C-alpha positions as CSV (number, residue, x, y, z in Angstrom):
1,X,9.0,-1.7,191.0
2,X,8.3,-4.1,188.1
3,X,10.9,-6.8,187.6
4,X,13.3,-6.3,184.7
5,X,12.1,-8.4,181.8
6,X,15.6,-9.3,180.6
7,X,16.7,-10.4,184.1
8,X,13.7,-12.7,184.3
9,X,13.8,-14.3,180.8
10,X,17.3,-13.7,179.4
11,X,15.9,-11.9,176.4
12,X,14.2,-8.6,175.5
13,X,11.7,-10.5,173.3
14,X,8.2,-10.6,174.9
15,X,5.5,-13.1,174.4
16,X,2.3,-11.6,172.9
17,X,-0.3,-11.6,175.6
18,X,-3.4,-13.7,174.7
19,X,-6.8,-12.3,173.9
20,X,-9.4,-13.5,176.4
21,X,-12.7,-14.4,174.9
22,X,-15.8,-15.2,176.9
23,X,-19.3,-16.4,176.1
24,X,-21.4,-17.1,179.2
25,X,-19.5,-19.5,181.5
26,X,-17.2,-20.5,178.6
27,X,-13.8,-18.7,178.4
28,X,-10.8,-19.2,176.1
29,X,-7.4,-17.5,175.5
30,X,-6.6,-16.8,171.9
31,X,-2.8,-17.0,171.5
32,X,-1.0,-16.9,168.1
33,X,-4.2,-18.2,166.4
34,X,-4.7,-21.2,168.8
35,X,-6.8,-21.6,171.9
36,X,-5.4,-22.0,175.4
37,X,-6.8,-22.3,178.9
38,X,-10.3,-23.3,177.8
39,X,-12.5,-23.1,181.0
40,X,-16.1,-23.5,181.9
41,X,-17.4,-21.8,185.1
42,X,-13.7,-21.2,186.1
43,X,-12.6,-24.9,185.7
44,X,-10.1,-25.9,183.0
45,X,-11.9,-28.2,180.5
46,X,-9.1,-28.4,177.9
47,X,-5.6,-27.1,178.1
48,X,-5.4,-26.3,174.4
49,X,-6.9,-26.7,170.9
50,X,-4.1,-26.0,168.4
51,X,-3.7,-26.3,164.6
52,X,-0.1,-27.4,164.1
53,X,2.1,-28.1,161.1
54,X,5.4,-29.9,161.7
55,X,8.4,-30.4,159.5
56,X,10.3,-33.7,158.9
57,X,12.3,-33.2,162.1
58,X,9.1,-32.7,164.1
59,X,9.9,-29.0,164.4
60,X,6.8,-26.7,164.5
61,X,6.4,-24.2,161.7
62,X,5.6,-20.6,162.8
63,X,2.9,-19.3,160.4
64,X,2.2,-15.7,159.3
65,X,-1.3,-14.8,160.3
66,X,-3.3,-12.5,158.0
67,X,-6.9,-11.3,157.8
68,X,-7.4,-11.7,161.5
69,X,-10.9,-10.8,162.5
70,X,-12.0,-11.1,166.2
71,X,-15.6,-10.3,167.0
72,X,-16.8,-10.6,170.6
73,X,-20.6,-10.0,171.1
74,X,-23.0,-10.6,173.9
75,X,-22.9,-14.3,174.6
76,X,-21.0,-15.2,171.4
77,X,-17.5,-14.8,170.0
78,X,-16.1,-15.5,166.6
79,X,-12.5,-15.5,165.1
80,X,-11.4,-15.9,161.6
81,X,-7.9,-15.7,160.0
82,X,-5.5,-17.2,157.4
83,X,-2.3,-18.9,158.4
84,X,0.5,-19.1,155.8
85,X,3.3,-21.6,156.2
86,X,6.6,-21.4,154.2
87,X,8.2,-24.8,153.6
88,X,11.6,-25.8,152.1
89,X,12.3,-25.2,148.4
90,X,9.6,-22.6,148.0
91,X,6.7,-24.8,149.0
92,X,3.8,-23.2,150.8
93,X,0.6,-24.1,152.7
94,X,-2.4,-21.8,153.5
95,X,-4.9,-22.7,156.2
96,X,-8.2,-20.8,156.6
97,X,-9.5,-20.9,160.2
98,X,-12.8,-20.3,161.8
99,X,-13.5,-20.3,165.5
100,X,-16.8,-19.7,167.3
101,X,-18.1,-20.0,170.9
102,X,-21.4,-19.3,172.5
103,X,-23.0,-19.2,176.0
104,X,-24.6,-22.6,175.6
105,X,-21.1,-24.1,176.2
106,X,-20.4,-24.9,172.5
107,X,-17.0,-24.2,170.9
108,X,-16.0,-25.0,167.3
109,X,-12.5,-24.7,165.7
110,X,-12.4,-25.6,162.0
111,X,-9.6,-25.4,159.5
112,X,-9.2,-25.9,155.7
113,X,-5.6,-26.4,154.5
114,X,-4.6,-25.9,150.8
115,X,-1.3,-25.9,149.0
116,X,-0.6,-24.8,145.5
117,X,2.9,-26.4,145.5
118,X,2.5,-29.5,147.5
119,X,3.7,-29.5,151.1
120,X,5.8,-32.0,153.0
121,X,5.0,-32.5,156.7
122,X,5.1,-35.0,159.5
123,X,1.8,-33.7,160.9
124,X,-0.7,-31.2,159.7
125,X,-3.9,-30.7,161.8
126,X,-5.4,-30.4,165.2
127,X,-3.9,-31.2,168.6
128,X,-6.2,-31.2,171.6
129,X,-4.8,-31.2,175.1
130,X,-6.6,-32.5,178.1
131,X,-5.1,-31.5,181.5
132,X,-3.7,-34.1,183.8
133,X,-4.3,-32.6,187.2
134,X,-7.7,-33.9,188.4
135,X,-8.2,-36.0,185.2
136,X,-5.4,-38.6,185.4
137,X,-7.1,-42.0,186.0
138,X,-10.6,-40.6,185.8
139,X,-13.5,-42.1,183.8
140,X,-14.1,-41.1,180.1
141,X,-16.3,-42.2,177.3
142,X,-14.5,-42.7,174.0
143,X,-16.3,-42.8,170.6
144,X,-14.5,-44.5,167.7
145,X,-14.6,-43.9,164.0
146,X,-16.4,-47.3,163.4
147,X,-19.3,-46.1,165.6
148,X,-18.4,-48.0,168.8
149,X,-18.4,-46.4,172.2
150,X,-16.4,-47.4,175.2
151,X,-16.6,-46.5,178.9
152,X,-13.0,-46.5,180.1
153,X,-10.5,-44.3,182.1
154,X,-7.6,-42.0,181.2
155,X,-4.3,-43.7,182.3
156,X,-3.0,-42.9,185.7
157,X,0.5,-44.4,185.3
158,X,2.1,-43.2,182.1
159,X,1.2,-45.3,179.0
160,X,4.2,-45.9,176.7
161,X,1.9,-46.2,173.7
162,X,-1.3,-44.6,172.6
163,X,-4.1,-45.3,175.1
164,X,-6.8,-44.7,172.5
165,X,-6.7,-45.0,168.7
166,X,-9.2,-44.5,165.8
167,X,-11.0,-41.8,167.9
168,X,-13.9,-39.7,166.9
169,X,-14.8,-38.1,170.3
170,X,-14.0,-38.2,174.0
171,X,-16.2,-37.2,176.9
172,X,-15.2,-36.4,180.5
173,X,-16.7,-35.0,183.7
174,X,-15.7,-31.3,184.4
175,X,-17.6,-30.9,187.6
176,X,-20.4,-32.8,189.3
177,X,-23.3,-32.4,186.9
178,X,-21.1,-31.0,184.1
179,X,-19.7,-33.1,181.2
180,X,-17.7,-32.1,178.2
181,X,-17.6,-33.9,174.8
182,X,-14.7,-33.1,172.4
183,X,-15.4,-34.3,168.9
184,X,-12.8,-34.5,166.1
185,X,-13.9,-34.6,162.4
186,X,-12.1,-34.7,159.1
187,X,-9.6,-37.5,159.8
188,X,-8.8,-40.4,162.2
189,X,-7.4,-39.2,165.6
190,X,-5.6,-40.9,168.4
191,X,-4.3,-40.0,171.8
192,X,-0.8,-40.2,173.3
193,X,0.2,-39.7,176.9
194,X,2.2,-36.6,176.7
195,X,3.5,-37.0,180.3
196,X,6.1,-39.2,178.6
197,X,7.7,-36.0,177.5
198,X,6.9,-34.2,180.8
199,X,4.1,-32.3,179.1
200,X,1.2,-31.9,181.5
201,X,-1.5,-33.2,179.2
202,X,-3.0,-36.1,177.2
203,X,-2.8,-35.1,173.5
204,X,-5.3,-36.1,170.9
205,X,-3.9,-35.6,167.5
206,X,-4.0,-36.3,163.8
207,X,-2.8,-38.3,162.0
208,X,-2.1,-41.9,163.2
209,X,1.6,-42.5,163.8
210,X,1.3,-45.9,162.1
211,X,0.9,-44.1,158.8
212,X,4.0,-43.1,156.9
213,X,5.7,-39.8,157.7
214,X,6.8,-37.4,156.4
215,X,4.0,-37.3,153.9
216,X,3.0,-34.8,151.2
217,X,-0.2,-32.7,150.9
218,X,-0.7,-32.8,147.2
219,X,-1.3,-29.6,145.2
220,X,-4.9,-28.3,145.3
221,X,-5.9,-31.0,147.8
222,X,-8.0,-29.5,150.6
223,X,-7.5,-30.9,154.0
224,X,-10.6,-30.0,156.1
225,X,-10.8,-30.7,159.9
226,X,-12.9,-29.5,162.8
227,X,-12.9,-29.8,166.6
228,X,-16.2,-29.3,168.5
229,X,-16.3,-28.9,172.2
230,X,-19.8,-29.3,173.8
231,X,-20.2,-28.7,177.5
232,X,-23.5,-30.0,179.0
233,X,-24.4,-28.4,182.4
234,X,-27.0,-30.5,184.2
235,X,-26.8,-28.7,187.5
236,X,-29.9,-27.0,188.9
237,X,-29.9,-23.4,187.9
238,X,-29.6,-22.4,191.6
239,X,-26.3,-24.3,192.0
240,X,-23.6,-22.2,193.7
241,X,-21.0,-21.0,191.2
242,X,-17.6,-22.5,191.3
243,X,-15.1,-20.5,193.2
244,X,-12.9,-18.6,190.7
245,X,-9.2,-18.4,191.1
246,X,-7.9,-15.0,192.1
247,X,-4.7,-13.3,193.2
248,X,-5.6,-14.1,196.8
249,X,-2.9,-15.3,199.2
250,X,-1.5,-18.8,198.7
251,X,-1.9,-20.7,201.9
252,X,0.9,-23.1,202.9
253,X,0.1,-26.0,205.2
254,X,1.9,-29.0,206.5
255,X,2.0,-32.3,204.6
256,X,2.7,-35.8,205.8
257,X,5.5,-36.9,203.5
258,X,9.2,-36.7,204.3
259,X,12.5,-37.9,202.9
260,X,16.2,-37.0,202.2
261,X,17.4,-34.5,199.7
262,X,19.3,-36.1,196.8
263,X,22.9,-35.5,195.8
264,X,23.3,-32.7,193.2
265,X,25.3,-33.4,190.0
266,X,26.8,-31.4,187.2
267,X,27.2,-32.7,183.6
268,X,30.6,-32.2,182.0
269,X,31.1,-32.9,178.3
270,X,34.3,-33.2,176.4
271,X,33.5,-29.9,174.7
272,X,33.2,-28.1,178.0
273,X,36.0,-29.9,179.9
274,X,38.7,-27.2,179.4
275,X,36.3,-24.4,180.2
276,X,35.4,-26.3,183.4
277,X,39.1,-26.6,184.4
278,X,39.4,-22.8,184.1
279,X,36.5,-22.5,186.6
280,X,38.1,-24.7,189.3
281,X,37.4,-22.1,192.0
282,X,33.7,-22.0,191.0
283,X,33.5,-25.8,191.0
284,X,34.8,-25.8,194.6
285,X,32.3,-23.1,195.5
286,X,29.2,-24.9,194.1
287,X,30.4,-28.2,195.7
288,X,28.3,-30.7,193.9
289,X,28.2,-34.2,195.3
290,X,28.4,-35.8,191.8
291,X,30.2,-35.1,188.5
292,X,28.6,-36.8,185.4
293,X,31.1,-37.0,182.5
294,X,29.7,-37.6,179.0
295,X,31.6,-39.8,176.5
296,X,30.4,-40.3,172.9
297,X,32.8,-41.9,170.4
298,X,30.4,-41.1,167.5
299,X,30.8,-37.4,168.4
300,X,34.5,-37.6,168.0
301,X,35.4,-38.1,171.7
302,X,38.7,-39.9,172.0
303,X,41.4,-40.8,174.6
304,X,42.2,-37.1,175.1
305,X,38.8,-36.6,176.8
306,X,39.9,-38.8,179.7
307,X,43.0,-36.7,180.4
308,X,40.7,-33.7,180.9
309,X,38.2,-35.7,182.8
310,X,41.0,-37.0,185.2
311,X,42.2,-33.4,185.8
312,X,38.7,-32.3,186.7
313,X,38.2,-35.3,188.9
314,X,41.2,-34.3,191.0
315,X,39.4,-31.0,191.8
316,X,36.3,-32.8,193.1
317,X,35.7,-34.4,196.5
318,X,32.5,-36.2,195.7
319,X,31.7,-39.1,193.4
320,X,32.3,-39.5,189.7
321,X,30.1,-41.1,187.0
322,X,31.0,-41.7,183.3
323,X,28.1,-41.7,180.9
324,X,28.9,-43.7,177.8
325,X,27.0,-43.6,174.5
326,X,28.3,-46.9,173.2
327,X,28.8,-47.0,169.4
328,X,28.0,-50.7,169.1
329,X,29.8,-50.9,165.7
330,X,32.3,-53.6,166.8
331,X,32.1,-56.5,169.2
332,X,30.9,-55.2,172.6
333,X,33.8,-56.6,174.5
334,X,36.3,-54.8,172.1
335,X,34.5,-51.4,172.5
336,X,34.1,-51.5,176.3
337,X,37.6,-52.8,177.0
338,X,39.1,-50.1,174.8
339,X,37.3,-47.4,176.7
340,X,38.4,-48.9,180.0
341,X,42.1,-49.0,178.8
342,X,41.9,-45.4,177.7
343,X,40.5,-44.4,181.1
344,X,43.2,-46.3,183.0
345,X,46.0,-44.8,180.9
346,X,44.7,-41.3,181.7
347,X,44.3,-42.0,185.4
348,X,40.5,-41.4,185.2
349,X,38.7,-43.7,187.7
350,X,35.0,-43.1,188.0
351,X,32.9,-44.6,190.8
352,X,30.1,-45.6,188.4
353,X,29.3,-46.1,184.7
354,X,26.1,-45.4,182.9
355,X,26.1,-47.1,179.6
356,X,23.6,-47.2,176.7
357,X,23.8,-48.0,173.0
358,X,24.1,-44.7,171.1
359,X,21.2,-45.7,168.9
360,X,18.8,-45.8,171.8
361,X,19.1,-42.0,172.1
362,X,16.8,-41.9,169.0
363,X,13.1,-42.4,169.8
364,X,11.1,-45.1,168.0
365,X,7.5,-44.0,167.6
366,X,4.6,-46.4,167.4
367,X,4.5,-48.1,164.0
368,X,8.2,-47.5,163.3
369,X,10.9,-50.2,163.0
370,X,13.2,-50.4,165.9
371,X,16.8,-49.8,164.9
372,X,19.4,-52.6,165.0
373,X,20.9,-52.8,168.5
374,X,22.6,-55.5,170.6
375,X,20.5,-56.9,173.4
376,X,20.8,-54.7,176.4
377,X,21.7,-57.6,178.6
378,X,24.7,-58.2,176.5
379,X,25.7,-54.5,176.7
380,X,25.5,-54.6,180.5
381,X,27.4,-57.9,180.7
382,X,30.2,-56.4,178.6
383,X,30.3,-53.4,180.8
384,X,30.5,-55.5,183.9
385,X,33.5,-57.3,182.5
386,X,35.3,-54.2,181.3
387,X,34.7,-52.1,184.4
388,X,34.9,-54.5,187.3
389,X,34.3,-53.3,190.8
390,X,32.4,-50.1,190.1
391,X,28.6,-49.4,190.0
392,X,26.8,-50.0,186.7
393,X,23.8,-47.9,185.7
394,X,21.4,-48.2,182.8
395,X,18.3,-46.6,181.4
396,X,18.3,-44.0,178.8
397,X,20.7,-41.1,178.0
398,X,17.6,-39.4,176.5
399,X,14.3,-39.0,178.1
400,X,11.7,-40.8,180.1
401,X,9.8,-41.4,176.8
402,X,12.5,-43.7,175.6
403,X,12.9,-45.5,178.9
404,X,9.1,-46.1,179.1
405,X,9.0,-47.5,175.6
406,X,12.2,-49.6,175.8
407,X,12.2,-50.9,179.4
408,X,15.7,-52.1,180.3
409,X,16.6,-55.3,182.1
410,X,17.4,-53.9,185.4
411,X,18.0,-56.9,187.7
412,X,21.8,-56.6,187.3
413,X,22.0,-52.8,187.3
414,X,22.9,-50.8,190.4
415,X,20.8,-47.8,189.4
416,X,18.4,-46.4,186.7
417,X,18.8,-43.1,185.0
418,X,17.0,-40.9,182.5
419,X,16.5,-37.2,181.6
420,X,13.6,-34.9,180.8
421,X,13.2,-31.8,178.7
422,X,10.4,-29.2,178.9
423,X,10.6,-27.8,175.3
424,X,9.9,-30.9,173.2
425,X,6.4,-29.9,172.0
426,X,6.1,-26.2,173.1
427,X,8.4,-23.5,174.3
428,X,6.2,-20.7,175.6
429,X,6.7,-19.7,179.2
430,X,3.4,-21.2,180.4
431,X,3.9,-24.6,178.8
432,X,7.5,-24.9,180.2
433,X,6.3,-24.2,183.8
434,X,3.3,-26.5,183.3
435,X,5.7,-29.5,182.6
436,X,6.4,-29.4,186.3
437,X,2.9,-30.9,186.9
438,X,4.0,-34.1,185.1
439,X,7.1,-34.8,187.2
440,X,5.4,-36.7,190.0
441,X,3.6,-38.9,187.4
442,X,7.0,-39.7,185.7
443,X,8.8,-40.6,188.9
444,X,5.8,-42.7,190.2
445,X,5.7,-44.5,186.8
446,X,9.5,-45.3,187.1
447,X,9.0,-46.6,190.6
448,X,6.2,-48.8,189.4
449,X,8.4,-50.3,186.8
450,X,11.7,-50.5,188.7
451,X,10.6,-50.6,192.3
452,X,13.1,-49.3,194.8
453,X,16.1,-49.5,192.5
454,X,18.4,-46.5,193.1
455,X,17.2,-43.8,190.7
456,X,18.9,-40.8,189.1
457,X,17.5,-38.0,186.9
458,X,19.5,-35.7,184.6
459,X,20.9,-33.7,183.1
460,X,17.5,-32.1,182.8
461,X,17.7,-28.5,181.5
462,X,15.5,-26.1,179.5
463,X,17.8,-26.2,176.5
464,X,17.6,-29.5,174.7
465,X,21.0,-31.3,174.7
466,X,19.9,-33.8,172.0
467,X,16.8,-34.5,169.9
468,X,15.6,-38.1,169.9
469,X,12.7,-37.2,167.6
470,X,14.6,-35.7,164.6
471,X,18.0,-35.4,163.0
472,X,19.1,-32.4,165.1
473,X,18.3,-29.9,167.8
474,X,17.1,-26.5,166.5
475,X,19.5,-23.6,166.2
476,X,18.4,-20.5,168.0
477,X,20.6,-17.6,166.9
478,X,17.9,-15.1,167.7
479,X,17.5,-16.1,171.3
480,X,13.8,-16.9,170.9
481,X,11.4,-19.3,172.7
482,X,11.4,-22.2,170.3
483,X,10.9,-26.0,170.8
484,X,13.7,-28.5,170.6
485,X,16.4,-25.7,170.7
486,X,19.9,-26.4,171.8
487,X,20.0,-23.0,173.5
488,X,17.3,-21.1,175.3
489,X,17.6,-17.5,176.6
490,X,15.6,-18.3,179.7
491,X,18.5,-20.4,180.9
492,X,20.3,-17.1,181.5
493,X,17.5,-15.6,183.6
494,X,15.6,-16.0,186.9
495,X,13.1,-18.1,184.9
496,X,15.7,-21.0,184.8
497,X,16.4,-20.5,188.5
498,X,12.7,-20.8,189.4
499,X,12.3,-23.8,187.1
500,X,15.2,-25.7,188.5
501,X,14.2,-25.2,192.2
502,X,10.6,-26.2,191.3
503,X,11.9,-29.2,189.4
504,X,13.8,-30.3,192.5
505,X,10.7,-29.8,194.6
506,X,8.6,-31.8,192.2
507,X,10.9,-34.8,192.4
508,X,11.5,-35.0,196.1
509,X,8.9,-37.7,196.6
510,X,10.8,-40.0,194.2
511,X,13.7,-40.7,196.6
512,X,16.3,-39.8,194.0
513,X,19.9,-40.8,194.5
514,X,21.1,-37.9,192.4
515,X,19.6,-35.0,190.4
516,X,21.5,-33.1,187.7
517,X,20.1,-29.8,186.6
518,X,23.0,-28.1,184.7
519,X,26.6,-28.1,183.6
520,X,29.2,-25.9,185.1
521,X,30.0,-23.9,181.9
522,X,28.5,-23.6,178.4
523,X,25.0,-23.5,177.1
524,X,23.7,-25.7,179.9
525,X,26.0,-24.2,182.5
526,X,25.9,-22.1,185.6
527,X,28.3,-19.7,183.9
528,X,28.9,-18.9,180.3
529,X,31.6,-20.7,178.4
530,X,33.6,-19.6,175.4
531,X,31.8,-18.9,172.1
532,X,28.7,-17.6,173.9
533,X,27.3,-14.0,173.7
534,X,28.0,-13.5,177.4
535,X,31.6,-13.1,178.6
536,X,33.1,-16.4,179.7
537,X,32.6,-17.1,183.3
538,X,29.6,-14.7,183.7
539,X,27.3,-16.1,186.4
540,X,23.7,-17.0,185.8
541,X,20.9,-16.9,188.4
542,X,20.8,-20.7,188.2
543,X,24.2,-20.8,189.9
544,X,22.7,-19.7,193.2
545,X,20.0,-22.3,193.1
546,X,22.3,-25.3,192.2
547,X,24.7,-24.2,195.0
548,X,21.7,-24.0,197.4
549,X,20.4,-27.4,196.4
550,X,23.9,-28.9,196.8
551,X,24.0,-27.5,200.3
552,X,20.7,-29.4,201.1
553,X,21.9,-32.8,199.9
554,X,21.6,-35.4,202.6
555,X,19.3,-33.2,204.8
556,X,15.7,-34.1,205.6
557,X,12.8,-32.6,203.7
558,X,9.2,-32.4,204.8
559,X,6.2,-31.9,202.6
560,X,4.5,-28.5,202.5
561,X,1.3,-28.1,200.5
562,X,0.5,-25.0,198.4
563,X,-3.1,-24.0,197.9
564,X,-2.2,-22.9,194.4
565,X,0.6,-24.9,192.9
566,X,0.1,-23.1,189.6
567,X,1.7,-20.1,191.2
568,X,3.8,-21.2,194.2
569,X,5.6,-24.4,195.2
570,X,7.2,-25.1,198.5
571,X,9.0,-27.6,200.8
572,X,10.5,-27.6,204.2
573,X,14.2,-28.4,204.9
574,X,15.5,-29.6,208.2
575,X,18.7,-30.4,209.9
576,X,19.6,-31.1,213.5
577,X,19.2,-27.5,214.6
578,X,17.0,-25.6,212.2
579,X,14.2,-25.9,209.7
580,X,13.0,-23.5,207.0
581,X,10.3,-23.2,204.4
582,X,11.4,-22.7,200.8
583,X,9.0,-20.9,198.5
584,X,9.2,-21.0,194.7
585,X,7.2,-18.5,192.7
586,X,6.8,-20.0,189.2
587,X,5.1,-16.9,187.8
588,X,6.3,-13.4,186.9
589,X,3.7,-11.9,189.1
590,X,3.9,-11.1,192.8
591,X,2.5,-13.8,195.2
592,X,1.3,-13.2,198.7
593,X,1.8,-16.2,201.0
594,X,-0.2,-17.1,204.1
595,X,2.0,-18.9,206.7
596,X,-0.5,-18.7,209.5
597,X,-0.1,-22.4,210.3
598,X,3.6,-21.7,211.3
599,X,2.9,-18.4,213.2
600,X,4.0,-18.4,216.8
601,X,5.8,-21.8,216.6
602,X,9.4,-22.7,216.4
603,X,8.6,-25.3,213.7
604,X,10.4,-23.1,211.3
605,X,13.1,-21.5,213.4
606,X,15.3,-20.4,210.5
607,X,12.5,-18.5,208.8
608,X,11.4,-18.5,205.2
609,X,14.0,-18.7,202.4
610,X,13.0,-17.2,199.1
611,X,15.6,-18.5,196.7
612,X,13.8,-19.1,193.4
613,X,11.1,-16.7,192.5
614,X,11.4,-14.8,189.2
615,X,12.5,-11.9,191.3
616,X,13.6,-11.7,194.9
617,X,10.9,-9.1,195.5
618,X,8.1,-11.3,194.1
619,X,6.9,-13.0,197.3
620,X,5.4,-11.2,200.3
621,X,4.4,-12.9,203.5
622,X,1.2,-12.5,205.5
């Protein structure tokens, strides 16, 4: 029986399936006017070519498409349409698009934008995504707008700034004997390392961030751009074809890595404190090892917060951390000592403090002026003085992006912390799950910067708790899949359960001290809070997963290798008496698993646990 769509995604809204277009060995998916999954001979060449228009908060406009004409013919396909964008105060923008591909391996995507009213935007034009798996650290040739050409490599560790600027084209190897050139015309392009935001891509975009934004497209000014992909296949004609992916069994084999499962935390804000208190029995059932309390004076949090935090702490047997977004509007000693005194008066005694200037939650893109902020060394010194005898953590209350761009002085810190979010740039189901590919690169980059310093991640959830790239997170009253939204319907479904378990699997190799994947209640919670569409206390599938992960904390994990990590992820959990393989289906389709390597052995005496597929019936064993 097919899985229930609402149970999987938390919404009845369905994504429009893409249109697959093929010309010889070249294939693309046409989705909402843009191109995804661009492959040659079954191998991904580009992850996407998209024409995007963003508002002043970096939100992405959703255009109305008209006059759509799709014409597939033998060895050729063409697409044409108009995209209409409605801006604030009655402004509008119309983009006329033409796409063509042929069996020679050539693909062209051109667009002419015109506004009769003038149109304000942070970005209007093409974004080209190169995949990271198989390409990270590999050789490329970059052509620049001044005519120069350079033999270089895509970055392996995540670059905080643009690895390439003033670009005209970039060429990489697809397969032995097959190369692909991507040429961008009509403006000056540059590349950023989107792994900063946990996107699984390098993004080449227009226009340079050093130029002012937002900017205005003047009335009757045509903005013409084009992207041309040229694949050159130099293999002998008799070369064996590349093995195409299929729905065959996913083979699970042993890996060599091993480690210890991290503690599991829950984030508790002042707004959800009373709701959390009403769920005391559930808190005991989940049994997290860590509670992470959030305090932000600029959000109106005051001394009363600590009374609720102290009450919740008395229900908890694990460790307590307080996350402080320091206002930095008065002398640092005054602000930190005042917080310490309020905590003491309320009887709230955390085991650790994570402190960061509130202003550092806002991202500073290349070319922008860094905001006024006290030196971080002074902030940490004031915290040490105000909170003696407890662990002090630093890093960013926002995302790895900000930590990578503003690297904190960590010598006197007891641990490093940051979050991630999968809907910064795109919110479709495929893009969200693809962000999992970036997690090992993020954790390896953190380890390269901060060595073996104790390391925490979270809260990292599908909904965005804050927007470092604009003035606000996006409202989502219609429960849609939209980027930078403070709520996301998939948090209510099996999708979030699969994502959270896969997230935990993807960060095992980092040796995390603690991983926080949810709150207890509210929009980021395991159960619904007040003022939500669901009844207060209604459990989400994510509850089962966080409870399971909390039960693994401190146990030994061993690496398992999936032959197709785009469909299935896995790991092995061990204790003194049993071991088990955990399988995570990150698709909505059934997956058959080949466990031949474990057959007939007691290597996995407890069997196979299937705790985080989209549906509990979605994995079969061979």
